[in-house]
TIGUNU-476865 format. One line per 8 residues: their letters; for each residue x, y, z of N, C-alpha, C. Coordinates in steps of 0.2 Angstrom, whole numbers. Example, Ala and Ser with C-alpha at 12.3 -4.5 7.8 and 13.67 -1.06 7.14 Angstrom:
2
AS> 66:-28:39:62:-22:39:66:-16:39  64:-11:35:68:-5:36:64:0:39;
END
This chain:
248
MTKAVLIT> 18:-69:89:22:-67:84:17:-63:81  21:-55:78:15:-51:75:15:-52:68  7:-50:67:5:-54:62:5:-46:56  2:-48:49:3:-42:45:-4:-41:41  -8:-35:40:-14:-38:36:-14:-32:32  -16:-34:25:-18:-28:21:-28:-28:21  -28:-21:23:-35:-19:23:-35:-12:17  -42:-14:13:-42:-11:6:-47:-7:8;
GGSRGIGR> -48:0:5:-53:5:7:-52:7:16  -44:6:17:-41:6:26:-40:13:26  -46:16:23:-44:25:24:-46:27:26  -54:26:28:-59:28:33:-65:24:34  -70:24:39:-75:23:39:-73:13:44  -78:10:42:-76:3:47:-67:0:43  -65:3:39:-58:3:37:-55:6:41  -55:12:41:-50:14:47:-51:12:54;
ATARLLGA> -58:9:58:-60:7:64:-56:0:63  -56:-2:60:-53:-11:57:-47:-9:59  -41:-5:57:-35:-4:56:-33:-1:64  -36:3:66:-35:7:72:-34:1:79  -40:-3:78:-43:-10:82:-37:-16:83  -35:-18:76:-28:-21:77:-21:-19:76  -20:-10:77:-14:-10:78:-15:-10:86  -19:-11:90:-20:-13:98:-20:-18:101;
RGWCVGVN> -20:-22:93:-17:-30:94:-10:-30:94  -7:-28:91:0:-28:89:0:-31:83  -4:-28:79:-2:-32:72:2:-27:66  5:-31:62:7:-23:57:1:-22:51  -3:-16:49:-6:-16:46:-3:-12:38  -6:-15:32:-6:-10:26:-12:-8:26  -15:-1:25:-19:6:24:-22:8:17  -23:3:13:-26:5:6:-31:10:4;
YVRDLAAA> -28:14:1:-32:22:-3:-29:18:-9  -35:26:-12:-36:27:-18:-32:33:-21  -37:40:-18:-33:47:-19:-32:50:-13  -35:47:-7:-35:52:1:-27:51:3  -21:50:2:-16:50:5:-17:55:13  -20:59:13:-19:62:19:-23:58:24  -29:55:20:-34:52:24:-32:45:29  -27:42:22:-22:35:24:-16:38:30;
QQTVAEVE> -15:41:30:-7:42:34:-11:45:40  -18:47:41:-21:50:48:-21:41:50  -25:37:45:-25:29:49:-19:25:50  -14:28:48:-8:25:48:-6:27:57  -6:37:58:-6:39:65:-8:35:69  -14:34:68:-19:28:72:-18:23:77  -16:19:67:-13:13:70:-7:14:76  -1:17:74:3:19:78:2:19:85;
HAGGRAVP> -2:25:87:-3:27:93:-7:22:97  -10:17:92:-14:12:97:-7:6:99  -3:8:94:3:0:97:5:-2:90  1:-2:84:5:-8:79:8:-3:75  10:-6:69:12:-3:66:10:-3:58  13:2:56:7:2:49:10:7:44  8:7:37:11:9:31:6:8:28  4:18:23:-1:19:17:0:14:13;
IGGDVANE> -3:12:7:-4:9:1:-6:11:-4  -6:15:-8:-9:17:-14:-12:12:-19  -19:13:-20:-20:8:-25:-27:5:-27  -30:5:-33:-35:6:-36:-39:-4:-36  -42:-4:-31:-42:-13:-33:-45:-15:-37  -49:-10:-43:-49:-14:-50:-44:-13:-54  -38:-11:-50:-33:-11:-56:-28:-20:-56  -28:-24:-60:-23:-30:-57:-17:-27:-55;
ADVTGMFD> -13:-25:-58:-6:-22:-57:-7:-19:-51  -13:-13:-49:-11:-11:-41:-13:-17:-35  -17:-20:-38:-19:-25:-33:-11:-29:-30  -8:-32:-37:0:-36:-35:3:-29:-33  4:-24:-35:8:-20:-32:7:-17:-22  0:-20:-22:-1:-18:-12:-1:-24:-11  -2:-29:-13:2:-36:-9:9:-37:-9  12:-33:-14:22:-35:-13:24:-28:-9;
TLQQTFGR> 19:-22:-8:22:-18:-3:23:-20:2  13:-23:4:15:-26:12:20:-29:14  20:-37:8:26:-40:10:32:-39:11  35:-35:8:40:-30:8:43:-25:13  38:-21:16:38:-19:22:38:-23:29  34:-28:28:30:-32:35:35:-40:33  37:-40:29:42:-46:29:35:-53:29  29:-53:28:25:-55:26:16:-57:26;
IDALVNNA> 11:-58:24:7:-57:26:0:-64:28  -4:-60:32:-7:-65:36:-13:-66:34  -16:-59:32:-20:-58:31:-25:-52:29  -30:-53:24:-34:-47:21:-39:-47:22  -41:-41:25:-49:-37:24:-51:-33:19  -57:-37:13:-56:-35:9:-63:-31:6  -61:-23:10:-65:-18:13:-69:-15:8  -63:-14:4:-64:-7:-3:-72:-7:-5;
GIVAPSSQ> -74:-2:-5:-81:-2:-9:-86:4:-11  -87:4:-14:-93:13:-16:-101:9:-17  -103:15:-19:-110:15:-17:-112:23:-22  -119:23:-28:-118:29:-29:-127:32:-26  -129:38:-29:-134:41:-26:-138:38:-27  -145:36:-24:-151:30:-25:-156:34:-30  -159:26:-31:-159:28:-39:-163:21:-41  -167:21:-44:-169:13:-48:-167:11:-53;
LADMDFAR> -165:5:-53:-162:0:-60:-165:7:-66  -169:5:-69:-170:9:-74:-168:16:-76  -166:19:-70:-162:26:-73:-155:26:-71  -152:20:-71:-144:20:-70:-144:18:-77  -136:24:-78:-130:23:-84:-128:19:-82  -125:15:-88:-117:13:-89:-112:12:-85  -111:17:-87:-104:20:-83:-107:17:-75  -112:20:-71:-112:18:-65:-111:13:-64;
LKRMFDVN> -115:7:-68:-113:1:-65:-108:-3:-67  -106:-2:-71:-98:-5:-75:-92:-1:-69  -95:4:-65:-90:4:-60:-92:3:-54  -97:2:-53:-100:-2:-45:-97:-8:-46  -99:-14:-50:-95:-18:-51:-89:-20:-52  -85:-14:-56:-76:-16:-55:-75:-17:-49  -78:-9:-42:-73:-8:-39:-78:-16:-33  -83:-16:-30:-86:-20:-28:-87:-27:-28;
VLGAYLCA> -86:-29:-36:-84:-37:-35:-80:-39:-40  -78:-35:-43:-70:-37:-48:-63:-36:-43  -65:-29:-39:-58:-29:-35:-58:-33:-30  -64:-35:-28:-62:-41:-21:-62:-47:-24  -65:-49:-29:-60:-56:-33:-53:-54:-34  -50:-48:-36:-45:-49:-36:-41:-50:-32  -41:-46:-26:-39:-45:-23:-39:-52:-16  -46:-54:-16:-47:-63:-13:-40:-67:-16;
REAARRMS> -38:-66:-23:-37:-71:-29:-29:-69:-27  -27:-63:-26:-20:-63:-24:-19:-67:-18  -23:-65:-12:-23:-67:-5:-24:-72:-4  -24:-76:-8:-27:-84:-10:-18:-85:-13  -16:-83:-17:-10:-85:-21:-4:-86:-15  -5:-80:-11:1:-80:-6:4:-82:3  -5:-84:3:-7:-88:10:-8:-93:10  -9:-98:3:-10:-105:2:-6:-108:5;
TQRGGTGG> -6:-114:9:0:-117:12:0:-121:6  -2:-123:-1:-3:-128:-6:2:-124:-12  3:-117:-8:7:-112:-13:12:-109:-15  15:-111:-6:20:-109:-1:19:-103:5  12:-103:5:10:-98:9:11:-102:17  9:-98:21:8:-101:29:2:-102:32  -2:-100:27:-10:-100:29:-11:-92:30  -19:-92:31:-21:-86:35:-28:-85:35;
AIVNVSSA> -31:-77:35:-38:-78:36:-39:-73:30  -44:-71:28:-48:-67:22:-55:-65:27  -56:-59:29:-62:-58:28:-67:-53:24  -71:-55:22:-76:-50:16:-81:-47:19  -82:-38:16:-84:-34:19:-91:-34:15  -96:-36:18:-101:-36:14:-106:-32:14  -112:-32:15:-117:-28:17:-125:-32:19  -128:-30:24:-135:-33:25:-141:-32:18;
AARLGSPN> -137:-28:15:-140:-26:8:-141:-32:1  -136:-38:4:-134:-43:0:-142:-47:1  -144:-45:7:-154:-52:9:-157:-45:10  -156:-40:7:-162:-37:10:-165:-32:1  -160:-33:-3:-160:-30:-8:-161:-23:-13  -162:-18:-7:-161:-12:-8:-165:-8:-12  -171:-13:-14:-176:-8:-19:-177:0:-19  -175:5:-25:-176:12:-25:-171:12:-23;
EYVDYAGS> -166:11:-20:-162:16:-17:-154:12:-22  -152:8:-20:-147:3:-23:-146:-5:-25  -150:-6:-31:-150:-13:-31:-144:-15:-36  -141:-11:-38:-134:-13:-40:-128:-14:-34  -127:-9:-31:-124:-11:-23:-125:-19:-22  -132:-17:-18:-135:-23:-16:-131:-30:-20  -132:-29:-28:-131:-37:-32:-123:-38:-30  -119:-31:-30:-113:-32:-29:-111:-34:-20;
KGAIDTMT> -116:-35:-16:-113:-39:-12:-118:-45:-10  -121:-44:-14:-124:-53:-17:-116:-58:-18  -115:-54:-22:-107:-58:-27:-104:-61:-21  -101:-56:-19:-97:-58:-11:-98:-64:-6  -105:-62:-6:-107:-66:-1:-104:-74:-5  -107:-74:-11:-106:-82:-14:-99:-81:-14  -95:-76:-19:-89:-79:-14:-87:-80:-9  -89:-79:-3:-87:-79:3:-87:-88:1;
LGLAKELG> -92:-91:0:-93:-95:5:-93:-100:-1  -90:-101:-9:-88:-103:-14:-78:-105:-11  -75:-100:-9:-69:-97:-6:-66:-101:-2  -73:-103:5:-70:-105:10:-71:-113:9  -74:-114:4:-75:-123:5:-65:-124:1  -63:-120:-4:-57:-122:-9:-53:-119:-6  -52:-115:0:-45:-114:4:-46:-116:10  -52:-118:12:-52:-122:20:-43:-130:20;
PQGVRVNA> -44:-133:15:-39:-137:16:-33:-136:14  -30:-127:11:-24:-124:12:-23:-120:15  -25:-119:22:-25:-115:28:-26:-110:27  -32:-107:23:-35:-98:23:-42:-102:27  -44:-97:30:-50:-97:34:-54:-89:28  -61:-91:28:-62:-85:23:-70:-82:27  -72:-79:25:-77:-77:32:-79:-70:27  -87:-69:29:-88:-61:27:-93:-61:32;
VRPGLIDT> -92:-52:34:-97:-48:39:-100:-44:36  -108:-43:36:-113:-39:32:-115:-32:38  -113:-29:39:-115:-22:41:-121:-20:39  -125:-17:43:-132:-13:42:-130:-8:40  -135:-3:45:-136:4:42:-130:7:50  -123:6:47:-117:9:50:-116:14:49  -114:21:53:-112:30:54:-105:27:50  -108:29:45:-99:29:39:-101:34:34;
EIHASGGK> -95:38:31:-94:44:24:-99:41:20  -99:33:20:-101:29:13:-110:32:10  -114:34:17:-119:37:15:-121:43:12  -115:48:14:-114:53:11:-111:55:3  -108:48:2:-106:47:-4:-111:43:-11  -117:43:-7:-122:40:-8:-127:46:-10  -124:51:-6:-131:58:-9:-136:59:-1  -134:54:4:-138:53:8:-136:54:17;
PERAAQLG> -134:59:19:-128:60:26:-132:56:31  -139:60:31:-143:58:39:-145:50:37  -144:46:31:-147:40:29:-145:35:36  -140:34:39:-139:29:44:-144:30:49  -143:38:50:-145:39:56:-154:39:58  -158:42:52:-163:39:50:-167:34:50  -164:28:45:-167:23:45:-164:19:51  -159:19:54:-156:17:60:-159:16:65;
ATTPLGRP> -165:21:69:-170:23:73:-176:17:72  -176:14:65:-180:10:64:-181:1:66  -172:0:67:-168:-6:69:-171:-10:76  -173:-15:76:-174:-18:86:-168:-13:87  -163:-15:88:-158:-9:93:-161:-2:92  -165:0:87:-166:7:88:-160:12:85  -153:12:84:-149:16:82:-145:13:76  -143:15:73:-137:15:70:-131:13:75;
GRADEVAE> -128:10:68:-122:6:71:-116:9:71  -111:7:75:-103:13:75:-97:7:71  -93:11:67:-89:6:62:-86:1:68  -83:4:74:-79:-1:79:-83:-7:80  -91:-5:80:-93:-12:81:-91:-19:77  -94:-14:70:-91:-18:63:-83:-21:65  -77:-19:65:-73:-18:65:-70:-24:72  -75:-26:75:-76:-30:83:-75:-37:80;
AIVWLLSD> -81:-35:75:-83:-43:72:-78:-45:68  -74:-41:63:-67:-43:58:-63:-46:61  -61:-42:68:-53:-43:69:-56:-50:73  -61:-51:77:-63:-58:80:-62:-62:75  -64:-63:67:-63:-67:62:-57:-67:60  -53:-64:63:-46:-64:59:-42:-67:66  -44:-68:69:-41:-70:76:-40:-77:78  -35:-80:80:-36:-87:81:-43:-89:85;
AASYVTGA> -46:-85:90:-53:-86:92:-58:-88:87  -58:-87:83:-61:-88:76:-58:-95:74  -53:-99:76:-51:-103:73:-54:-109:70  -60:-110:71:-64:-114:67:-73:-113:67  -69:-107:63:-75:-103:61:-74:-101:51  -76:-104:48:-74:-102:39:-80:-103:35  -82:-100:30:-88:-100:27:-95:-95:30  -93:-89:34:-99:-89:40:-102:-81:36;
LFDVAGGR> -106:-77:38:-110:-73:33:-111:-70:42  -107:-64:43:-109:-62:50:-113:-56:49  -118:-57:52:-123:-51:51:-122:-44:58  -119:-40:58:-118:-34:60:-125:-29:58  -130:-28:62:-136:-26:58:-140:-24:63  -140:-25:69:-144:-22:74:-153:-24:74  -149:-31:72:-158:-35:70:-163:-33:64  -161:-30:59:-163:-27:55:-163:-34:49;
END
């Protein structure tokens, strides 16, 4: 039976790679984006070329009404919801905490923490077998920064991802009896556009060379882990924090 998934932040990077791989597995994919419709449409085209179905779904994860609307659109388009990839996230230019202003901190936690919690909550409401759903799976995209701390760079980002790890552990126990598995992947130095948005486009290549595997990771390598965690092959896996970080 064809399954349907919502991927937040699905228009680029790890989100796009995950959408493409799920398309190759025959999934129906809701590709969430905030501003760049053209990028979301490109992801949709790649999903469909791979053999799946897809639709672009606009919405800011930090806005409760937008989140509800995103899930409504997915279910209205495909008639079901089976999974959430909680991937949307932001980073800001490298800085020590003492130099970060309130606006930066608020937006970081609004998107990376509140947004992820709102999406997980909506998925739980719709997939829980105790609330009329048929079960499903949530994969939260955390970061190796949650355990490394990112000193002198992004302690705000690292802290936001620490919250995602904690949510994963608690929600897995909460939703396990309700037919919903919850896991997280923690990417390391992955070669995606997020580094440029933080002001260091070469960061992944430079620091990736210092990992035990000697290189940065690729978005499709993270996508493989996400797709496995969503699949029936991972049917006894919940509450896992799955590192994809080259040994870093």
